[in-house]
N, CA, C, O and the ligand as a Tripos MOL2 file, in Angstrom:
@<TRIPOS>MOLECULE
protein
  261   259    66     0     0
PROTEIN
NO_CHARGES

@<TRIPOS>ATOM
      1 N          70.5190   75.0490   38.6080 N.3       1 MET1
      2 CA         70.4230   74.0190   39.6620 C.3       1 MET1
      3 C          71.2470   72.8080   39.2480 C.2       1 MET1
      4 O          71.0550   72.2390   38.1740 O.2       1 MET1
      5 N          72.1640   72.4310   40.1250 N.am      2 ILE2
      6 CA         72.9870   71.2470   39.8870 C.3       2 ILE2
      7 C          72.4870   70.1400   40.8010 C.2       2 ILE2
      8 O          72.2880   70.3500   41.9970 O.2       2 ILE2
      9 N          72.2860   68.9660   40.2300 N.am      3 LYS3
     10 CA         71.8240   67.8360   41.0270 C.3       3 LYS3
     11 C          72.9370   66.7940   41.0660 C.2       3 LYS3
     12 O          73.4630   66.3820   40.0320 O.2       3 LYS3
     13 N          73.2780   66.3860   42.2680 N.am      4 LEU4
     14 CA         74.3600   65.4290   42.4490 C.3       4 LEU4
     15 C          73.8610   64.2320   43.2390 C.2       4 LEU4
     16 O          72.9350   64.3270   44.0450 O.2       4 LEU4
     17 N          74.5120   63.0940   42.9790 N.am      5 GLU5
     18 CA         74.2800   61.9190   43.7970 C.3       5 GLU5
     19 C          75.5570   61.7020   44.5930 C.2       5 GLU5
     20 O          76.6210   61.4560   44.0240 O.2       5 GLU5
     21 N          75.4430   61.7930   45.9120 N.am      6 VAL6
     22 CA         76.6230   61.6960   46.7790 C.3       6 VAL6
     23 C          76.5200   60.4320   47.6140 C.2       6 VAL6
     24 O          75.4930   60.1760   48.2430 O.2       6 VAL6
     25 N          77.5770   59.6480   47.6180 N.am      7 THR7
     26 CA         77.6070   58.4240   48.4120 C.3       7 THR7
     27 C          78.5910   58.5930   49.5710 C.2       7 THR7
     28 O          79.5300   59.3860   49.5020 O.2       7 THR7
     29 N          78.3500   57.8310   50.6290 N.am      8 GLY8
     30 CA         79.2640   57.8310   51.7640 C.3       8 GLY8
     31 C          78.8290   58.7300   52.9040 C.2       8 GLY8
     32 O          79.5150   58.8110   53.9220 O.2       8 GLY8
     33 N          77.6910   59.4150   52.7500 N.am      9 MET9
     34 CA         77.1920   60.2390   53.8530 C.3       9 MET9
     35 C          76.4180   59.3450   54.8170 C.2       9 MET9
     36 O          75.5250   58.6020   54.4100 O.2       9 MET9
     37 N          76.7700   59.4260   56.1030 N.am     10 THR10
     38 CA         76.1310   58.5490   57.0790 C.3      10 THR10
     39 C          75.4510   59.2910   58.2120 C.2      10 THR10
     40 O          74.7090   58.6820   58.9830 O.2      10 THR10
     41 N          75.6830   60.5900   58.3330 N.am     11 CYS11
     42 CA         75.1040   61.3100   59.4700 C.3      11 CYS11
     43 C          75.0040   62.7960   59.1530 C.2      11 CYS11
     44 O          75.4060   63.2610   58.0860 O.2      11 CYS11
     45 N          74.4530   63.5210   60.1200 N.am     12 GLY12
     46 CA         74.3040   64.9530   59.9350 C.3      12 GLY12
     47 C          75.6360   65.6700   59.7640 C.2      12 GLY12
     48 O          75.7070   66.7140   59.1170 O.2      12 GLY12
     49 N          76.6880   65.1060   60.3470 N.am     13 GLY13
     50 CA         78.0110   65.7110   60.1810 C.3      13 GLY13
     51 C          78.4720   65.6320   58.7450 C.2      13 GLY13
     52 O          79.0780   66.5700   58.2270 O.2      13 GLY13
     53 N          78.1850   64.5070   58.0930 N.am     14 CYS14
     54 CA         78.5360   64.3530   56.6760 C.3      14 CYS14
     55 C          77.7540   65.3630   55.8390 C.2      14 CYS14
     56 O          78.2970   65.9800   54.9220 O.2      14 CYS14
     57 N          76.4850   65.5220   56.1640 N.am     15 VAL15
     58 CA         75.6550   66.4860   55.4360 C.3      15 VAL15
     59 C          76.2670   67.8770   55.5440 C.2      15 VAL15
     60 O          76.3910   68.5870   54.5460 O.2      15 VAL15
     61 N          76.6480   68.2600   56.7560 N.am     16 LYS16
     62 CA         77.2560   69.5800   56.9590 C.3      16 LYS16
     63 C          78.5760   69.7000   56.2050 C.2      16 LYS16
     64 O          78.9020   70.7580   55.6660 O.2      16 LYS16
     65 N          79.3330   68.6020   56.1730 N.am     17 ALA17
     66 CA         80.6200   68.6360   55.4750 C.3      17 ALA17
     67 C          80.4150   68.8660   53.9820 C.2      17 ALA17
     68 O          81.1300   69.6560   53.3660 O.2      17 ALA17
     69 N          79.4320   68.1710   53.4020 N.am     18 VAL18
     70 CA         79.1590   68.3310   51.9720 C.3      18 VAL18
     71 C          78.6570   69.7490   51.6840 C.2      18 VAL18
     72 O          79.0550   70.3720   50.7000 O.2      18 VAL18
     73 N          77.7870   70.2410   52.5500 N.am     19 GLU19
     74 CA         77.3090   71.6190   52.3860 C.3      19 GLU19
     75 C          78.4840   72.5970   52.4180 C.2      19 GLU19
     76 O          78.5610   73.5190   51.6060 O.2      19 GLU19
     77 N          79.3930   72.3820   53.3660 N.am     20 ALA20
     78 CA         80.5350   73.2920   53.5220 C.3      20 ALA20
     79 C          81.4410   73.2520   52.2990 C.2      20 ALA20
     80 O          81.9620   74.2800   51.8670 O.2      20 ALA20
     81 N          81.6240   72.0610   51.7480 N.am     21 VAL21
     82 CA         82.4730   71.9230   50.5570 C.3      21 VAL21
     83 C          81.8820   72.7190   49.3900 C.2      21 VAL21
     84 O          82.5950   73.4240   48.6770 O.2      21 VAL21
     85 N          80.5820   72.5930   49.2140 N.am     22 ILE22
     86 CA         79.9400   73.2990   48.1040 C.3      22 ILE22
     87 C          79.9960   74.8060   48.3460 C.2      22 ILE22
     88 O          80.2420   75.5780   47.4190 O.2      22 ILE22
     89 N          79.7700   75.2200   49.5850 N.am     23 LYS23
     90 CA         79.7950   76.6550   49.8770 C.3      23 LYS23
     91 C          81.2040   77.2280   49.8230 C.2      23 LYS23
     92 O          81.3790   78.4350   49.6560 O.2      23 LYS23
     93 N          82.2130   76.3660   49.9650 N.am     24 SER24
     94 CA         83.5680   76.8790   49.8180 C.3      24 SER24
     95 C          83.8910   77.1060   48.3350 C.2      24 SER24
     96 O          84.7700   77.8980   47.9960 O.2      24 SER24
     97 N          83.1670   76.4000   47.4610 N.am     25 ALA25
     98 CA         83.3460   76.6290   46.0210 C.3      25 ALA25
     99 C          82.5270   77.8400   45.5610 C.2      25 ALA25
    100 O          82.9020   78.5330   44.6140 O.2      25 ALA25
    101 N          81.4160   78.0810   46.2400 N.am     26 ASP26
    102 CA         80.5380   79.2130   45.8970 C.3      26 ASP26
    103 C          79.8360   79.6580   47.1730 C.2      26 ASP26
    104 O          78.9030   79.0120   47.6490 O.2      26 ASP26
    105 N          80.3070   80.7780   47.7150 N.am     27 ARG27
    106 CA         79.7690   81.2590   48.9940 C.3      27 ARG27
    107 C          78.2660   81.4480   48.9640 C.2      27 ARG27
    108 O          77.5950   81.2810   49.9830 O.2      27 ARG27
    109 N          77.7360   81.7920   47.8110 N.am     28 GLY28
    110 CA         76.3150   82.0860   47.7200 C.3      28 GLY28
    111 C          75.4500   80.8880   47.3810 C.2      28 GLY28
    112 O          74.2500   81.0290   47.1470 O.2      28 GLY28
    113 N          76.0530   79.7120   47.3550 N.am     29 ALA29
    114 CA         75.2960   78.5220   46.9700 C.3      29 ALA29
    115 C          74.1820   78.2400   47.9690 C.2      29 ALA29
    116 O          74.3450   78.4180   49.1760 O.2      29 ALA29
    117 N          73.0520   77.7980   47.4400 N.am     30 VAL30
    118 CA         71.9690   77.3110   48.2910 C.3      30 VAL30
    119 C          71.9370   75.8010   48.1030 C.2      30 VAL30
    120 O          71.7320   75.3080   46.9930 O.2      30 VAL30
    121 N          72.1410   75.0750   49.1910 N.am     31 VAL31
    122 CA         72.3630   73.6290   49.1080 C.3      31 VAL31
    123 C          71.2930   72.8940   49.8980 C.2      31 VAL31
    124 O          71.0120   73.2300   51.0480 O.2      31 VAL31
    125 N          70.7030   71.8920   49.2700 N.am     32 VAL32
    126 CA         69.7550   71.0250   49.9640 C.3      32 VAL32
    127 C          70.2810   69.5940   49.8450 C.2      32 VAL32
    128 O          70.4430   69.0650   48.7460 O.2      32 VAL32
    129 N          70.5420   68.9850   50.9940 N.am     33 VAL33
    130 CA         71.0820   67.6280   51.0210 C.3      33 VAL33
    131 C          70.0410   66.6980   51.6160 C.2      33 VAL33
    132 O          69.5000   66.9700   52.6880 O.2      33 VAL33
    133 N          69.7580   65.6020   50.9260 N.am     34 ASP34
    134 CA         68.8950   64.5700   51.5000 C.3      34 ASP34
    135 C          69.7720   63.3850   51.8740 C.2      34 ASP34
    136 O          70.2710   62.6610   51.0120 O.2      34 ASP34
    137 N          69.9480   63.2030   53.1770 N.am     35 LEU35
    138 CA         70.8630   62.1730   53.6680 C.3      35 LEU35
    139 C          70.4250   60.7770   53.2430 C.2      35 LEU35
    140 O          71.2540   59.9600   52.8430 O.2      35 LEU35
    141 N          69.1350   60.5030   53.3260 N.am     36 ALA36
    142 CA         68.6430   59.1490   53.0590 C.3      36 ALA36
    143 C          68.9110   58.7200   51.6190 C.2      36 ALA36
    144 O          69.2980   57.5790   51.3660 O.2      36 ALA36
    145 N          68.7050   59.6300   50.6880 N.am     37 SER37
    146 CA         68.8420   59.2720   49.2720 C.3      37 SER37
    147 C          70.2140   59.6300   48.7190 C.2      37 SER37
    148 O          70.5960   59.1370   47.6580 O.2      37 SER37
    149 N          70.9570   60.4760   49.4150 N.am     38 GLY38
    150 CA         72.2390   60.9410   48.9010 C.3      38 GLY38
    151 C          72.1090   62.0100   47.8440 C.2      38 GLY38
    152 O          73.0780   62.3840   47.1830 O.2      38 GLY38
    153 N          70.8930   62.4930   47.6980 N.am     39 ARG39
    154 CA         70.6240   63.4900   46.6760 C.3      39 ARG39
    155 C          71.0000   64.8820   47.1660 C.2      39 ARG39
    156 O          70.6340   65.2880   48.2690 O.2      39 ARG39
    157 N          71.7270   65.5980   46.3370 N.am     40 VAL40
    158 CA         72.1430   66.9500   46.6880 C.3      40 VAL40
    159 C          71.7170   67.8990   45.5750 C.2      40 VAL40
    160 O          72.1100   67.7310   44.4200 O.2      40 VAL40
    161 N          70.9210   68.8830   45.9240 N.am     41 ASP41
    162 CA         70.5450   69.9250   44.9810 C.3      41 ASP41
    163 C          71.2930   71.1940   45.3690 C.2      41 ASP41
    164 O          71.2220   71.6400   46.5140 O.2      41 ASP41
    165 N          72.0010   71.7650   44.4200 N.am     42 ALA42
    166 CA         72.7700   72.9770   44.7070 C.3      42 ALA42
    167 C          72.4120   74.0620   43.7030 C.2      42 ALA42
    168 O          72.5880   73.9050   42.4950 O.2      42 ALA42
    169 N          71.9040   75.1690   44.2380 N.am     43 ASP43
    170 CA         71.6440   76.3410   43.4090 C.3      43 ASP43
    171 C          72.9180   77.1700   43.4640 C.2      43 ASP43
    172 O          73.1600   77.8940   44.4300 O.2      43 ASP43
    173 N          73.7390   77.0550   42.4080 N.am     44 THR44
    174 CA         75.0790   77.6150   42.4650 C.3      44 THR44
    175 C          75.5870   77.9540   41.0680 C.2      44 THR44
    176 O          75.1310   77.4000   40.0680 O.2      44 THR44
    177 N          76.5300   78.8670   41.0280 N.am     45 THR45
    178 CA         77.1670   79.1920   39.7620 C.3      45 THR45
    179 C          78.4090   78.3310   39.5280 C.2      45 THR45
    180 O          78.9980   78.3700   38.4470 O.2      45 THR45
    181 N          78.8070   77.5550   40.5370 N.am     46 ALA46
    182 CA         79.9970   76.7030   40.3760 C.3      46 ALA46
    183 C          79.6910   75.5660   39.4070 C.2      46 ALA46
    184 O          78.5790   75.0370   39.4090 O.2      46 ALA46
    185 N          80.6600   75.1850   38.5800 N.am     47 PRO47
    186 CA         80.4340   74.0780   37.6490 C.3      47 PRO47
    187 C          80.2660   72.7400   38.3830 C.2      47 PRO47
    188 O          80.8830   72.5130   39.4240 O.2      47 PRO47
    189 N          79.4380   71.8760   37.8380 N.am     48 ALA48
    190 CA         79.1980   70.5810   38.4700 C.3      48 ALA48
    191 C          80.4970   69.8020   38.6570 C.2      48 ALA48
    192 O          80.6950   69.1590   39.6880 O.2      48 ALA48
    193 N          81.3810   69.8600   37.6620 N.am     49 ALA49
    194 CA         82.6250   69.0800   37.7460 C.3      49 ALA49
    195 C          83.4870   69.5570   38.9150 C.2      49 ALA49
    196 O          84.1660   68.7590   39.5620 O.2      49 ALA49
    197 N          83.4530   70.8540   39.1770 N.am     50 THR50
    198 CA         84.2130   71.4050   40.3090 C.3      50 THR50
    199 C          83.6540   70.8790   41.6250 C.2      50 THR50
    200 O          84.4040   70.5210   42.5340 O.2      50 THR50
    201 N          82.3290   70.8370   41.7130 N.am     51 LEU51
    202 CA         81.6980   70.3520   42.9440 C.3      51 LEU51
    203 C          81.9930   68.8760   43.1460 C.2      51 LEU51
    204 O          82.2900   68.4450   44.2600 O.2      51 LEU51
    205 N          81.9130   68.0970   42.0650 N.am     52 VAL52
    206 CA         82.1900   66.6620   42.1600 C.3      52 VAL52
    207 C          83.6130   66.4380   42.6660 C.2      52 VAL52
    208 O          83.8380   65.6300   43.5670 O.2      52 VAL52
    209 N          84.5640   67.1530   42.0850 N.am     53 ARG53
    210 CA         85.9580   66.9810   42.5230 C.3      53 ARG53
    211 C          86.1360   67.3670   43.9810 C.2      53 ARG53
    212 O          86.8270   66.6750   44.7290 O.2      53 ARG53
    213 N          85.5170   68.4700   44.3900 N.am     54 ALA54
    214 CA         85.6760   68.9440   45.7720 C.3      54 ALA54
    215 C          85.0330   67.9700   46.7600 C.2      54 ALA54
    216 O          85.5820   67.7210   47.8340 O.2      54 ALA54
    217 N          83.8830   67.4240   46.4030 N.am     55 ILE55
    218 CA         83.2020   66.4800   47.2960 C.3      55 ILE55
    219 C          84.0140   65.1910   47.3950 C.2      55 ILE55
    220 O          84.1350   64.6020   48.4690 O.2      55 ILE55
    221 N          84.5670   64.7610   46.2650 N.am     56 GLU56
    222 CA         85.4070   63.5530   46.2910 C.3      56 GLU56
    223 C          86.6560   63.7870   47.1380 C.2      56 GLU56
    224 O          87.1010   62.8960   47.8620 O.2      56 GLU56
    225 N          87.2140   64.9890   47.0420 N.am     57 ALA57
    226 CA         88.4150   65.3120   47.8300 C.3      57 ALA57
    227 C          88.1070   65.2900   49.3310 C.2      57 ALA57
    228 O          88.9980   65.0670   50.1520 O.2      57 ALA57
    229 N          86.8390   65.5220   49.6780 N.am     58 ALA58
    230 CA         86.4190   65.5040   51.0830 C.3      58 ALA58
    231 C          86.1170   64.0800   51.5420 C.2      58 ALA58
    232 O          85.7670   63.8690   52.7040 O.2      58 ALA58
    233 N          86.2480   63.1040   50.6490 N.am     59 GLY59
    234 CA         86.1210   61.7210   51.0600 C.3      59 GLY59
    235 C          84.8070   61.0500   50.7250 C.2      59 GLY59
    236 O          84.5360   59.9410   51.1860 O.2      59 GLY59
    237 N          83.9880   61.7180   49.9240 N.am     60 PHE60
    238 CA         82.7050   61.1200   49.5370 C.3      60 PHE60
    239 C          82.7430   60.7560   48.0540 C.2      60 PHE60
    240 O          83.6360   61.1840   47.3230 O.2      60 PHE60
    241 N          81.7810   59.9760   47.6270 N.am     61 GLY61
    242 CA         81.6130   59.7220   46.2060 C.3      61 GLY61
    243 C          80.6150   60.7320   45.6640 C.2      61 GLY61
    244 O          79.6720   61.1080   46.3620 O.2      61 GLY61
    245 N          80.8100   61.1740   44.4340 N.am     62 ALA62
    246 CA         79.8740   62.1450   43.8620 C.3      62 ALA62
    247 C          79.7950   61.9830   42.3720 C.2      62 ALA62
    248 O          80.8000   61.7440   41.7030 O.2      62 ALA62
    249 N          78.5840   62.1160   41.8500 N.am     63 LYS63
    250 CA         78.4320   62.2180   40.4080 C.3      63 LYS63
    251 C          77.2470   63.1100   40.1000 C.2      63 LYS63
    252 O          76.2850   63.1930   40.8630 O.2      63 LYS63
    253 N          77.3460   63.7700   38.9670 N.am     64 ALA64
    254 CA         76.2530   64.6260   38.5340 C.3      64 ALA64
    255 C          75.1270   63.7440   38.0270 C.2      64 ALA64
    256 O          75.3590   62.7160   37.3910 O.2      64 ALA64
    257 N          73.8960   64.1650   38.3220 N.am     65 MET65
    258 CA         72.7340   63.3680   37.8810 C.3      65 MET65
    259 C          72.2360   63.8860   36.5410 C.2      65 MET65
    260 O          71.2680   63.3560   35.9950 O.2      65 MET65
    261 CU         78.7860   61.5720   59.0250 Cu       66 CU66
@<TRIPOS>BOND
     1     1     2 1
     2     2     3 1
     3     3     4 2
     4     3     5 am
     5     5     6 1
     6     6     7 1
     7     7     8 2
     8     7     9 am
     9     9    10 1
    10    10    11 1
    11    11    12 2
    12    11    13 am
    13    13    14 1
    14    14    15 1
    15    15    16 2
    16    15    17 am
    17    17    18 1
    18    18    19 1
    19    19    20 2
    20    19    21 am
    21    21    22 1
    22    22    23 1
    23    23    24 2
    24    23    25 am
    25    25    26 1
    26    26    27 1
    27    27    28 2
    28    27    29 am
    29    29    30 1
    30    30    31 1
    31    31    32 2
    32    31    33 am
    33    33    34 1
    34    34    35 1
    35    35    36 2
    36    35    37 am
    37    37    38 1
    38    38    39 1
    39    39    40 2
    40    39    41 am
    41    41    42 1
    42    42    43 1
    43    43    44 2
    44    43    45 am
    45    45    46 1
    46    46    47 1
    47    47    48 2
    48    47    49 am
    49    49    50 1
    50    50    51 1
    51    51    52 2
    52    51    53 am
    53    53    54 1
    54    54    55 1
    55    55    56 2
    56    55    57 am
    57    57    58 1
    58    58    59 1
    59    59    60 2
    60    59    61 am
    61    61    62 1
    62    62    63 1
    63    63    64 2
    64    63    65 am
    65    65    66 1
    66    66    67 1
    67    67    68 2
    68    67    69 am
    69    69    70 1
    70    70    71 1
    71    71    72 2
    72    71    73 am
    73    73    74 1
    74    74    75 1
    75    75    76 2
    76    75    77 am
    77    77    78 1
    78    78    79 1
    79    79    80 2
    80    79    81 am
    81    81    82 1
    82    82    83 1
    83    83    84 2
    84    83    85 am
    85    85    86 1
    86    86    87 1
    87    87    88 2
    88    87    89 am
    89    89    90 1
    90    90    91 1
    91    91    92 2
    92    91    93 am
    93    93    94 1
    94    94    95 1
    95    95    96 2
    96    95    97 am
    97    97    98 1
    98    98    99 1
    99    99   100 2
   100    99   101 am
   101   101   102 1
   102   102   103 1
   103   103   104 2
   104   103   105 am
   105   105   106 1
   106   106   107 1
   107   107   108 2
   108   107   109 am
   109   109   110 1
   110   110   111 1
   111   111   112 2
   112   111   113 am
   113   113   114 1
   114   114   115 1
   115   115   116 2
   116   115   117 am
   117   117   118 1
   118   118   119 1
   119   119   120 2
   120   119   121 am
   121   121   122 1
   122   122   123 1
   123   123   124 2
   124   123   125 am
   125   125   126 1
   126   126   127 1
   127   127   128 2
   128   127   129 am
   129   129   130 1
   130   130   131 1
   131   131   132 2
   132   131   133 am
   133   133   134 1
   134   134   135 1
   135   135   136 2
   136   135   137 am
   137   137   138 1
   138   138   139 1
   139   139   140 2
   140   139   141 am
   141   141   142 1
   142   142   143 1
   143   143   144 2
   144   143   145 am
   145   145   146 1
   146   146   147 1
   147   147   148 2
   148   147   149 am
   149   149   150 1
   150   150   151 1
   151   151   152 2
   152   151   153 am
   153   153   154 1
   154   154   155 1
   155   155   156 2
   156   155   157 am
   157   157   158 1
   158   158   159 1
   159   159   160 2
   160   159   161 am
   161   161   162 1
   162   162   163 1
   163   163   164 2
   164   163   165 am
   165   165   166 1
   166   166   167 1
   167   167   168 2
   168   167   169 am
   169   169   170 1
   170   170   171 1
   171   171   172 2
   172   171   173 am
   173   173   174 1
   174   174   175 1
   175   175   176 2
   176   175   177 am
   177   177   178 1
   178   178   179 1
   179   179   180 2
   180   179   181 am
   181   181   182 1
   182   182   183 1
   183   183   184 2
   184   183   185 am
   185   185   186 1
   186   186   187 1
   187   187   188 2
   188   187   189 am
   189   189   190 1
   190   190   191 1
   191   191   192 2
   192   191   193 am
   193   193   194 1
   194   194   195 1
   195   195   196 2
   196   195   197 am
   197   197   198 1
   198   198   199 1
   199   199   200 2
   200   199   201 am
   201   201   202 1
   202   202   203 1
   203   203   204 2
   204   203   205 am
   205   205   206 1
   206   206   207 1
   207   207   208 2
   208   207   209 am
   209   209   210 1
   210   210   211 1
   211   211   212 2
   212   211   213 am
   213   213   214 1
   214   214   215 1
   215   215   216 2
   216   215   217 am
   217   217   218 1
   218   218   219 1
   219   219   220 2
   220   219   221 am
   221   221   222 1
   222   222   223 1
   223   223   224 2
   224   223   225 am
   225   225   226 1
   226   226   227 1
   227   227   228 2
   228   227   229 am
   229   229   230 1
   230   230   231 1
   231   231   232 2
   232   231   233 am
   233   233   234 1
   234   234   235 1
   235   235   236 2
   236   235   237 am
   237   237   238 1
   238   238   239 1
   239   239   240 2
   240   239   241 am
   241   241   242 1
   242   242   243 1
   243   243   244 2
   244   243   245 am
   245   245   246 1
   246   246   247 1
   247   247   248 2
   248   247   249 am
   249   249   250 1
   250   250   251 1
   251   251   252 2
   252   251   253 am
   253   253   254 1
   254   254   255 1
   255   255   256 2
   256   255   257 am
   257   257   258 1
   258   258   259 1
   259   259   260 2
@<TRIPOS>SUBSTRUCTURE
     1 MET1         2 RESIDUE 1 A MET
     2 ILE2         6 RESIDUE 1 A ILE
     3 LYS3        10 RESIDUE 1 A LYS
     4 LEU4        14 RESIDUE 1 A LEU
     5 GLU5        18 RESIDUE 1 A GLU
     6 VAL6        22 RESIDUE 1 A VAL
     7 THR7        26 RESIDUE 1 A THR
     8 GLY8        30 RESIDUE 1 A GLY
     9 MET9        34 RESIDUE 1 A MET
    10 THR10       38 RESIDUE 1 A THR
    11 CYS11       42 RESIDUE 1 A CYS
    12 GLY12       46 RESIDUE 1 A GLY
    13 GLY13       50 RESIDUE 1 A GLY
    14 CYS14       54 RESIDUE 1 A CYS
    15 VAL15       58 RESIDUE 1 A VAL
    16 LYS16       62 RESIDUE 1 A LYS
    17 ALA17       66 RESIDUE 1 A ALA
    18 VAL18       70 RESIDUE 1 A VAL
    19 GLU19       74 RESIDUE 1 A GLU
    20 ALA20       78 RESIDUE 1 A ALA
    21 VAL21       82 RESIDUE 1 A VAL
    22 ILE22       86 RESIDUE 1 A ILE
    23 LYS23       90 RESIDUE 1 A LYS
    24 SER24       94 RESIDUE 1 A SER
    25 ALA25       98 RESIDUE 1 A ALA
    26 ASP26      102 RESIDUE 1 A ASP
    27 ARG27      106 RESIDUE 1 A ARG
    28 GLY28      110 RESIDUE 1 A GLY
    29 ALA29      114 RESIDUE 1 A ALA
    30 VAL30      118 RESIDUE 1 A VAL
    31 VAL31      122 RESIDUE 1 A VAL
    32 VAL32      126 RESIDUE 1 A VAL
    33 VAL33      130 RESIDUE 1 A VAL
    34 ASP34      134 RESIDUE 1 A ASP
    35 LEU35      138 RESIDUE 1 A LEU
    36 ALA36      142 RESIDUE 1 A ALA
    37 SER37      146 RESIDUE 1 A SER
    38 GLY38      150 RESIDUE 1 A GLY
    39 ARG39      154 RESIDUE 1 A ARG
    40 VAL40      158 RESIDUE 1 A VAL
    41 ASP41      162 RESIDUE 1 A ASP
    42 ALA42      166 RESIDUE 1 A ALA
    43 ASP43      170 RESIDUE 1 A ASP
    44 THR44      174 RESIDUE 1 A THR
    45 THR45      178 RESIDUE 1 A THR
    46 ALA46      182 RESIDUE 1 A ALA
    47 PRO47      186 RESIDUE 1 A PRO
    48 ALA48      190 RESIDUE 1 A ALA
    49 ALA49      194 RESIDUE 1 A ALA
    50 THR50      198 RESIDUE 1 A THR
    51 LEU51      202 RESIDUE 1 A LEU
    52 VAL52      206 RESIDUE 1 A VAL
    53 ARG53      210 RESIDUE 1 A ARG
    54 ALA54      214 RESIDUE 1 A ALA
    55 ILE55      218 RESIDUE 1 A ILE
    56 GLU56      222 RESIDUE 1 A GLU
    57 ALA57      226 RESIDUE 1 A ALA
    58 ALA58      230 RESIDUE 1 A ALA
    59 GLY59      234 RESIDUE 1 A GLY
    60 PHE60      238 RESIDUE 1 A PHE
    61 GLY61      242 RESIDUE 1 A GLY
    62 ALA62      246 RESIDUE 1 A ALA
    63 LYS63      250 RESIDUE 1 A LYS
    64 ALA64      254 RESIDUE 1 A ALA
    65 MET65      258 RESIDUE 1 A MET
    66 CU66       261 GROUP 0 **** ****
């Protein structure tokens, strides 16, 4: 389980975008995004650093918790 703190999400569209980014790194990822807190839990085999880079490339801030 990878836990990330993502900034810059403002709506359900952002949540879907972050989910899509993570699933593009790992099709089998199970992703739970909490919009209010910016907390993202991802059950995935992808490395945290890969997810952080991909989320940042999509225009959000991200760091591993
Ligand atoms: Cu949005």
